[in-house]
N, C-alpha and C positions, 0 to 999 in steps of 0.2 A: 504493500500500500504506500510505502514511502516514495516509490518511483512515480506515483501519480502527482505528488507534491512537486516533483521536479519537471515532469512532462507537460502538465497542464499550463503552467505559466509560459513555458517555451512555445507551446501551441498557440496560446493567446497572443504572444509577442509576434510570432510569425504571421498570424492572421492580420494583426493590426498593421504590420509593416507592408504586407501585400495590399491592404486597403489604402494605406497612405501612398504607395507607389501608383495605384490605380487613380486615386484622386489627383496626384501630381500630373499624370498623363492627361487627364481631362482638362485641368487648368492650363496646361502648357500648349494645348491645341493639337495634340497628336491625332485626334480623330476628326479634325475639321474637314479634311479633303479626302473623303473615302472614295470618290470617283476618280481622283487624279491618277492613282496607280492603275486602275482599270482602263483608263484612256491612254496612258503612256505605253501600255503593252501593244496597242494597236498602231502606234506611230512607226514611221520608217526607221530602219536601222541606222541610216546615215542622216545626220543633222548638219546643216550648213549655217554657220553664223557669220555675219559680217560685223567685225568690230573695227570701227574707223575705216582705215583702208587696208586692213589685214584680213584675209579670208582664211578661216580655219575650218577644216573639215574633221569632224569626229566620227569615228566608226568603231564598232566593237571588233576586236581582233579575232574573236572566235566565230564570227559570222561569215 
């Protein structure tokens, strides 16, 4: 029975730390753009950006 006096507070602390981490993600805006990742998967593999007069082409090396 003495092991319960040790395990119950640990379980409560782990649960509260998980809840605190979840609340932090809500407040920091982690779930604001849920459609962004779904739309990025449909974009082309190569993106061309023009920055001033420099043209940079990014592509994934495994594609």
